[in-house]
C-alpha positions, -999 to +999 in steps of 0.1 A: +170-203-222+134-193-218+115-173-191+078-168-186+060-134-182+029-134-164+005-105-172-031-098-160-053-076-182-084-057-169-113-069-192-131-034-190-102-011-195-075-032-210-051-020-184-023-044-178-005-056-146+028-073-150+028-099-121+063-112-127+089-133-145+090-171-138+116-199-144+090-222-157+055-222-174+042-242-144+053-217-118+037-188-139+004-208-141+004-215-104+008-178-096-019-170-121-043-195-105-035-181-070-042-144-082-075-156-100-088-172-068-071-154-038-058-120-045-080-089-040-092-074-073-077-100-095-102-125-084-131-103-091-138-118-126-128-087-143-094-099-152-078-123-178-042-136-177-016-142-204+017-161-200+042-154-226+075-171-233+104-147-236+141-153-245+167-150-217+201-141-233+236-145-219+227-167-189+255-187-176+250-222-189+216-237-178+215-220-144+185-196-139+197-163-127+182-146-096+171-117-116+167-103-151+170-069-168+147-055-195+151-023-215+120-002-220+116+028-244+085+049-250+071+081-263+040+095-245+034+124-268-002+109-276-013+095-243-042+076-259-017+054-279+018+056-264+046+038-285+067+014-266+095-011-271+106-038-247+139-057-252+146-095-246+155-105-210+192-102-199+209-120-171+234-092-166+229-055-163+258-047-185+242-065-213+210-046-208+232-014-210+247-024-243+211-031-257+200+003-244+228+020-262+218+001-294+181+009-291+188+047-284+205+048-319+177+029-336+147+048-319+147+084-314+122+082-283+121+104-253+121+082-224+142+050-216+147+027-186+162-006-174+141-025-150+152-055-129+129-083-118+135-110-093+127-144-109+098-162-094+087-131-074+052-117-077+042-080-080+008-066-071+006-091-040-018-069-022-041-069-051-058-039-069-088-018-059-116-008-083 
């Protein structure tokens, strides 16, 4: 099963803003268009958006889960170029926990977390300043 990640990138600084994960490309595109025309800061012309397709593992059949889990790991030793890893998407937290354990063995990085995202829900709804 696939899921669609909507990210906005500020042209002047390359700062990224993850808007959300969507059950279809069309829903991600509709959210992107809304942000580009209506949401403070994002509609200023200083942003581009990108929709990427991600794998969703261990979903129960063809039913889209309510939320997904993603493992992140990073090293901030060099703030100008932090190294980061991001796992695929998992429908169940215990599968993300298993992936976290696997990645901790493979990468000796300092910081790790598992984030939960609600499908078809947008972050940064109030927009951005500056």
